[in-house]
C-alpha positions as a printed Julia matrix, in Angstrom:
115×3 Matrix{Float64}:
  0.0    0.01   -0.03
  1.28   3.46   -0.94
  0.76   6.37    1.45
  1.66  10.05    1.36
  2.58  12.41    4.11
  2.46  16.17    3.42
  5.5   17.93    4.94
  4.97  21.42    3.56
  1.99  22.73    1.56
  1.45  25.87   -0.35
 -1.56  26.51   -2.67
 -0.32  24.27   -5.52
  3.06  23.16   -4.28
  4.05  20.69   -1.65
  6.87  18.5    -0.27
  5.49  15.11    0.36
  6.81  11.64    1.34
  5.56   8.75   -0.78
  6.12   5.48    0.87
  5.26   1.78    1.03
  6.34  -0.88    3.42
  9.93  -0.82    2.16
 10.74   2.55    0.62
 10.27   6.18    1.46
 10.84   8.97   -1.1
 10.79  12.7    -0.56
  9.01  14.17   -3.6
  7.94  17.51   -4.96
  4.26  18.04   -5.84
  2.99  20.73   -8.2
 -0.62  19.63   -8.1
 -3.29  20.34   -5.54
 -2.55  17.56   -3.0
 -6.2   17.54   -1.92
 -7.07  16.26   -5.42
 -4.53  13.43   -5.49
 -6.11   9.99   -5.86
 -3.47   7.91   -7.59
  0.17   8.53   -6.99
  2.2    8.92  -10.23
  5.85   9.86   -9.98
  7.98  11.23  -12.84
 11.66  11.8   -12.65
 13.24  15.24  -13.15
 16.73  15.12  -14.61
 17.34  11.42  -14.46
 20.79  10.31  -15.6
 23.31   7.42  -15.63
 20.64   4.86  -16.44
 22.28   1.45  -16.74
 21.27  -2.24  -16.34
 21.76  -3.12  -12.68
 23.62  -6.0   -11.11
 21.19  -5.71   -8.23
 17.94  -7.57   -8.89
 15.76  -5.95   -6.31
 14.53  -2.47   -5.48
 16.83  -0.18   -3.51
 16.93   3.55   -2.59
 20.06   5.56   -1.77
 19.57   9.21   -0.72
 22.05  11.57   -2.38
 23.31  14.97   -1.05
 20.85  17.3    -2.86
 17.51  17.81   -1.14
 15.35  15.66   -3.47
 18.1   13.6    -5.11
 18.24   9.85   -5.08
 19.94   6.83   -6.69
 17.26   4.28   -7.37
 17.35   0.58   -8.32
 13.99  -0.29  -10.04
 12.39  -2.97  -12.13
 11.45  -2.06  -15.72
  7.78  -2.63  -16.41
  7.43  -0.96  -19.84
 10.44   0.11  -21.86
  8.44   2.1   -24.42
  6.7    4.17  -21.72
  9.99   4.45  -19.63
  8.02   2.97  -16.72
  9.8    1.38  -13.76
  8.63   0.29  -10.33
  9.97   0.37   -6.78
  7.76  -2.15   -5.14
  4.28  -0.89   -6.02
  5.47   2.66   -6.57
  5.35   3.43  -10.31
  7.9    5.88  -11.68
  8.06   7.31  -15.23
 11.51   8.26  -16.41
 12.02  11.54  -18.16
 14.97   9.94  -20.13
 14.91   7.07  -22.54
 16.13   3.63  -21.36
 19.34   2.23  -23.04
 18.65  -0.08  -25.98
 19.91  -3.19  -24.17
 17.25  -2.89  -21.45
 14.2   -5.16  -21.63
 10.94  -5.41  -19.64
 11.69  -7.27  -16.39
 15.27  -6.08  -16.15
 16.5   -4.03  -13.17
 18.01  -0.61  -13.8
 19.89   1.85  -11.58
 19.88   5.6   -12.14
 20.31   8.96  -10.4
 17.51  11.47  -10.24
 17.65  15.09   -9.19
 13.97  15.11   -8.12
 10.82  13.01   -8.16
  7.64  14.86   -9.0
  4.14  13.8    -8.05
  1.27  14.27  -10.48
């Protein structure tokens, strides 16, 4: 089950934590959080996307406020869709050509946005 916790809220801007049983992600929200029904994350400035040697989800917090290194399972290469448990994340960058559905990838992201 995915839950959100609102840390800071303006009219249409918020810092929220999206979490499930295993992972917790600090995200930026530019939607009205009162209208959120389904959580959809999209990366902002994802980079260094490579096939991972790790075959499970993993989260490493980086130094910048919203930045992470994520290890995720590829669900749909064409849509650039990966998952971290049941948290779905759309990449803003294309996956390398050798990546297939079901593979695990690792990448760095400057920020995760909630829509």
